[in-house]
C-alpha positions as CSV (number, residue, x, y, z in Angstrom):
1,M,73.3,81.8,97.5
2,L,76.2,84.0,98.1
3,G,76.3,87.6,96.8
4,A,72.6,87.7,96.1
5,P,70.8,90.9,97.2
6,V,68.8,90.6,100.4
7,V,65.2,91.4,99.9
8,G,64.0,94.4,101.9
9,S,67.5,95.8,102.5
10,S,67.7,99.6,102.5
11,P,69.9,101.5,100.1
12,P,73.3,102.6,101.3
13,L,73.4,105.8,103.2
14,Q,74.3,108.9,101.2
15,P,76.0,111.8,103.0
16,S,74.0,114.9,103.0
17,A,74.2,118.4,104.5
18,T,71.7,121.1,104.9
19,S,72.1,124.6,106.0
20,T,69.5,127.0,107.4
21,S,69.6,130.7,108.0
22,A,68.5,130.4,111.6
23,P,68.8,133.6,113.6
24,T,71.9,134.1,115.6
25,F,71.6,134.4,119.3
26,E,73.3,137.2,121.3
27,S,73.5,137.8,125.0
28,I,74.5,140.9,126.8
29,R,77.4,140.2,129.1
30,A,77.9,143.8,130.5
31,Y,77.0,147.4,129.9
32,E,79.2,150.4,129.6
33,A,78.3,154.0,130.1
34,N,79.9,157.2,128.9
35,L,79.8,159.6,131.9
36,S,80.5,163.3,132.0
37,H,80.8,165.8,134.7
38,P,80.3,169.3,133.3
39,G,81.3,171.0,136.6
40,A,84.6,169.3,136.6
41,N,84.9,169.5,132.8
42,A,85.6,165.7,132.8
43,T,84.4,162.8,130.6
44,F,84.7,159.1,131.4
45,P,84.0,157.0,128.3
46,G,83.3,153.2,128.6
47,V,82.8,153.0,132.4
48,G,81.7,149.4,133.3
49,K,81.0,147.6,136.6
50,G,84.0,147.6,138.9
51,D,85.7,150.6,137.1
52,E,87.1,153.4,139.2
53,I,86.9,157.1,138.2
54,K,88.1,160.2,139.9
55,V,86.2,163.5,140.0
56,D,87.7,166.5,141.7
57,G,90.1,164.3,143.6
58,E,87.3,162.0,144.9
59,S,87.4,158.3,143.8
60,Y,84.2,156.4,142.8
61,E,83.6,152.8,141.9
62,A,80.9,151.8,139.4
63,L,78.7,149.3,141.3
64,A,76.2,148.7,138.5
65,V,75.7,149.8,134.9
66,N,72.5,149.2,133.0
67,P,70.5,151.0,130.3
68,E,68.4,152.9,132.9
69,R,71.0,154.0,135.5
70,V,74.6,153.9,136.8
71,I,75.3,153.4,140.5
72,L,78.5,154.9,141.8
73,K,80.0,154.5,145.3
74,A,82.3,157.1,146.8
75,L,85.3,155.2,148.1
76,R,86.0,157.7,150.9
77,N,82.6,157.4,152.7
78,R,80.9,154.6,150.8
79,K,77.9,156.8,149.9
80,R,76.0,155.6,146.8
81,Y,75.0,157.8,143.9
82,H,72.3,156.7,141.4
83,L,72.7,158.4,138.1
84,E,69.7,158.2,135.7
85,T,70.7,157.8,132.0
86,N,69.6,160.2,129.4
87,R,66.1,159.1,128.3
88,E,66.4,160.7,124.9
89,Q,69.6,158.7,124.2
90,R,68.0,155.5,125.4
91,T,65.2,156.0,122.9
92,K,67.7,156.6,120.1
93,N,69.6,153.4,121.1
94,L,66.4,151.3,121.2
95,A,65.3,152.7,117.8
96,A,68.7,151.8,116.3
97,R,68.5,148.3,117.6
98,T,65.0,147.6,116.6
99,G,65.0,149.5,113.3
100,V,61.9,151.5,114.3
């Protein structure tokens, strides 16, 4: 019999959409540091890895920047300088991120 319903057939598909408020994922691609040199009365905002700064005529390259330290290399003699970040500022930044 033509046109008769087939027994056991499933109903036609109905389009549906659902949305969830899943957390967004973020990744840190790079850090920047705001450096200052009180003796030279100089500030260097937003220094990132690979950036070059000049202090008293001496050029330095930022080799690494992370929340704990900045590593600079003097271009003249390749000497490395490890600069610890301000612990109080790190604590404030962490509190701001975590809401504590």
